[in-house]
C-alpha positions in Angstrom: 127.8 127.0 132.9 125.2 124.5 133.8 125.2 121.3 135.8 123.0 118.2 135.9 123.5 117.5 139.6 119.9 118.4 140.4 117.2 115.8 140.2 113.5 116.6 139.9 110.9 113.8 139.8 113.7 111.2 139.5 115.0 112.9 136.3 118.3 114.8 136.0 117.5 118.5 135.6 119.8 121.1 134.0 120.4 124.0 136.4 122.1 127.1 135.1 124.7 128.1 137.7 126.4 131.0 135.9 125.9 133.1 132.8 127.8 136.1 131.5 124.6 137.8 130.2 125.1 140.3 133.0 127.7 141.9 130.7 130.7 141.1 132.9 132.4 138.8 130.4 132.6 139.9 126.8 135.3 138.8 124.4 135.8 140.9 121.3 137.3 139.4 118.2 140.9 138.5 119.0 142.0 137.2 115.6 145.7 137.7 116.2 145.9 136.5 119.8 146.6 132.9 120.6 145.1 133.0 124.1 142.0 134.9 125.2 141.7 134.7 129.0 138.3 134.8 130.5 137.7 134.9 134.3 134.6 133.3 135.6 133.5 134.0 139.2 134.3 131.3 141.7 131.5 128.8 141.2 131.1 125.2 142.5 129.8 122.5 140.2 129.3 118.8 140.6 128.4 116.0 138.2 127.8 116.6 134.5 128.7 120.2 133.6 127.9 121.9 130.2 129.9 124.9 129.1 128.4 126.9 126.2 129.9 129.8 124.2 127.8 132.2 122.2 128.4 134.8 119.6 126.8 137.9 121.0 124.5 139.8 118.6 123.1 143.1 119.8 120.3 143.1 117.2 119.1 139.5 117.2 119.4 136.4 119.3 122.9 135.3 120.4 124.2 132.5 118.2 125.6 129.3 119.8 129.3 128.8 118.7 130.2 125.6 120.5 129.8 123.7 123.8 131.3 120.9 125.7 130.4 118.6 128.6 132.6 117.2 131.3 131.9 115.2 134.5 133.6 116.4 137.6 134.3 112.7 138.6 136.8 112.5 135.7 138.8 115.6 136.6 142.5 115.0 137.5 144.9 116.5 139.9 146.5 118.3 137.0 144.0 121.2 137.7 143.2 121.8 134.1 141.1 120.3 131.3 142.1 121.0 127.7 139.7 120.2 124.9 140.8 120.5 121.2 138.6 121.5 118.3 137.7 117.9 117.5 136.3 117.5 121.0 134.1 120.6 121.0 130.5 120.2 119.9 129.8 122.7 117.2 133.5 123.6 116.5 134.5 120.1 115.4 132.4 120.3 112.2 133.8 123.7 111.3 136.0 123.7 108.1 138.6 126.2 109.6 136.3 129.1 108.8 135.4 130.2 112.4 137.9 128.1 114.3 141.4 127.3 113.0 142.7 123.7 113.3 144.7 124.5 116.4 141.7 125.8 118.3 141.3 124.6 121.9 139.7 125.5 125.2 141.5 125.0 128.5 139.6 125.2 131.8 141.6 125.7 134.9 139.9 124.5 138.1 140.5 124.0 141.8 139.1 121.5 144.3 
């Protein structure tokens, strides 16, 4: 998870605020499950936030699967943000090979 709420030399700067590279969050292939829960430690973000998902490869570099951006100013009192396949950069161009047509990501948050 990264945020652009930091400014350096009058330019927005991406600041990584959380990564799962520590090995705490690993999702194996859950082809038959409809929901794959992932808990992220309690982090605070503000402004533009980018969330990236990678396919971990123990031999070579991790491959980016998809990502999405949201701005915290547009979050609602519903306390969740759901993005469908067509709204996810990298997944939207997939021809139902990696992601089925019903694929979506839901982010639950709190104020």
